[in-house]
N, C-alpha and C positions, 0 to 999 in steps of 0.2 A: 578261346572262342572267337570266331571271326566277327568283325564289326559289320554293320549294314552296308557300308560302302564297298567292302570286299565282296559281300554276297551279291550285290547288284552287278559288280563287274565280272562275275563268273557265273553265267547262266548254266543250267544243267546241260550236260553233254548232248549235242545234237540240236539245241535250241538257241536261236539268236536272242540278243538282248531285247529286241523289239517283241519277239514272241512271248518272252517271259513277262514283259511289261503289259502286254495286252491281256495275258492270262490273269495277272494280278489285278488289273483294272476291272476285269469281269468279276473276280471274286469280291473285290471291294464294293462294287455296285450291288452285288447280291446281299452282302452284309448290311449296306446302308438301307436297302429296301426292307430287309428283315427287321432291322432295328425300328424303323418307322411302324411296321406292322405290329410288332410286339408292344410298342408304346401306345398304339391305338387300341389295344385290347383285343385284337383280332383272334388271338390264341388263348386257350385256357391255361396252358403250361408252356414253359420254355422248350421242353422236350418236343411238344407238338409243333412248335414253330420251327425248330431245327429240322425235324423229320420232314416237314412240308418243304422247307427250303432245299434240303438235299434232293428230294424228288424233282423239284423244279430245276435245280442245277444239272442233274443227270439228264433230264429231258432236253434241256438247252444244249448240253454237250453232245447228245446223240444226233443233233441237227447241225452242229457246227464243228469246224476244225481250224487250226492255225495254218495258213498257207505258207509257201516258201518265203514270201515277202514279210511274214510275221504278222499278218492281219487275221483277225478272227472273222471267218466267212462261213456262210451256210454251205452245207454239203450238197 
């Protein structure tokens, strides 16, 4: 099994390290926000929280993409 440093050094084919980092930062921010919302009692169940977050992520991704420079930008 590869260690984390090996995984970071080998981004998926066709993606730069910067693009992968930006994408992971986006996902981390989504999880951080979701955690705060769950802790605040915003959702009745974890399933409802996850389903809502998936909808929000898909909506955000439909409006954005990673440009050739590796930045997350609006379409």
